[in-house]
N, C-alpha and C positions, 0 to 999 in steps of 0.2 A: 413280057406279059406273063402272068400267072395261068398255069395250066388248069383247066376245070377238069375234075375226075368225072367221068361217065358211070354212075353208080345207079342200079335200080334203087326205086323208093324202099323197097324191103330190106335192102343191105344198108342203108344209111345208117342206122345204129350200129350194127356190128363194126362197119368201117370206122366209125366215130371212136368206139371202143378200141380198135387196133390202133389208132392215132394215138390215144392217149397212154396206153401201155408203151408205144415206142418212145414217146416224149417223157415218160417217167424214166425211162433208161435202164440202168442196173439197179436201181432203187428196189429193195425187197419190201413188199408190205406183207402184214400178217394175212395170210390167206381167208380168215373169216372177215376180217374188214376190207379186204381190197375191193369186193363188189359195191360196198358201200361207198367207200373213198372215191371210186372210179364215176359212179353214178352221180356224186356230187358235183365232180369235174366234169362231167357229161352236160348237167343240167346247166351250169354256171361258165363254164370255159375257164375256171379259176384253179389253177394248180395248187393253191395256198391251201386247199382242203387236204392235200397229202399230208399237211403239216399240222393243221389247226384242229383237226377232228380228234376228240379225246372219247375213248372208251372206257368206262368202268370194267372191273375184271368181270368176265363172263356175261357182258352185256349182250353181245350178238345172240349167243346160246338162249339166254334166258328170254330175250324178246322173241326169237323164233319159236321157242317153247309156247310162249305165252299166245302168239298168233296161232300157231296149230291147235290150240285149246280153245279157240273161238274168241280171243280178246277184242274188245272195242275200241277203237281209235277215237282220241278227242283231241280236236285241233282249237287253235285260239283264232283261226280267220276261215271265212267261207273259201278263199283262193287256196289254202291248204287242203280244206276238205275237197274241193272239187278236184285237185291234182292227183289224189289218192286212187289208186286201182281198186274200186268197190266191187268189182266181179271177183277178182281173186279174194280179197278179204271176205265177202259172202261164201264164198266155198267152204271156208274155216269156221263159218257161223258168225262172223262179227260184223260189225257196222261202224260207219264212221258218224261222229256227233260233234255240232259246233253250235253254242248256246249264244254265241255273240250277238247275233241278228235278232234274237227272240225279244219282243216287245216288253215282256214282263221282266226281262234281265235288266234292260235299259233303264225302266221305271224304278227298279229296286236300286240300280247303281245311283240314280238321281237322289232318290229318297236318302240313301244312306252316305251319299257324297263320296263313292269310290268308284273305281273303274269298272266297266263292263267286265273286263277280264278277270277280275277278283271275283265278281258274282258268277261269271261262267264256271270257273275253277270249282266253286262251291257247289254248283248244280252238277257238275260232273262228278264230284265226289260222292255224289249220292246214287249214281249208277251202281248196278250190281254186276259182278263177275269181275274177271280181269282186264284192265286197262291199260291201254297204252297211251301217253300224252305226247303229242308233237306241237311243240311252241316256236314257232317261226317269226312271230312279230311282236309280241306284248312281254316286255321283262316283267310287268308287273304279275302277269299271268304266272310266269316261273316261280318269282319269288313267293306268291302266294300259295302256289301248289307245293312248293319244298316246306313252308310252314305248315300247311295243312298235313303233308305227311309227317312231319314232326310231332305234330299234336295228336297222330294217331287217327286222324279223321278219313284218310285215304292211304291206302297201300299200293300204290302203281306197280305194275308189273315191269314197267320202264318209262323212262322220259327222255324224249328227243329235245333237246333244250338248244335252239338254233336262232333265237331272236337276233334281229339285225337293227343296227342303230348307234346311237350316241349316249343316251340318257340312261344309265342302270343297266346297259345291255351285258358289258364285260363282268359287272357286279353280279348280276344275276346267275351268268353261267358258272362263275366261279364257286357262288354258293351253292347252285346244284352240285357241282362237283366236290365240294368240301363235305356235303351231306352223307355222301356214302350210299346214296340211291343208284339204282341201276339206272346208267344213263349213257346216251351219246350226246356230245355237246361241241359246237363250235366255237372254240376258243377265239377271244378278240371281238372285233364288231361285226365281222361278217356273217351271213345267214339268210334267213328272209323263209317265207312261206312256201317257195319253190324248192328250197333246200329240206324243209321239214317234210314236204310231201314226197320228195324223191328219196328220202331216207326210208320213209315208210314202204316205199314201192320197192326199193332194193330189198328190204326183208321179206317184203312179201313175195317177191319172185323167188328167194333164197328158200322160203318155207315151201313155195310150191315147185322147188327142186330145178329150177331155171337156171340157176347160178351155183 
């Protein structure tokens, strides 16, 4: 019979991170990337994130600087929006935006015969101030965002590109990586709104001095 650990609720998260560190063994992670990688593993129980997360040069430092400067976060799902720690973000002056459920976005998408993700990225591009994008579901959002950045329509402070699935998912992430934009991406098919949110939270906690 498996032994059940008697752990106080307040200690469950820290014990989880201890187990993750133990199971990673002698592997040496980049100290700036480690909190993000470990939080992705904590969220998913999937150790593949120790291998499939890509960080562009200086991505962590640049995203932390943007958050501390009051950057807003734009997500492609309400699930990701709900999972981001808005209390910590607000302390820096930022907010989370998601336009996917807006009725006028849906109407414009139908009229133009494009996805809501495309229209949502265009709405986000009109926001002022530094912007971090967290894409966990729609590869079309990521592809269009990279296109908008290439056209000079938006200058993201950073892009978290972790859409999950099968159609254009791998291709959208590789397009992001090849673009040279500041990014964190989950190569391959894995990702999701929960991973997008947890990367945002890892960065927020780092910016807040918790990790």
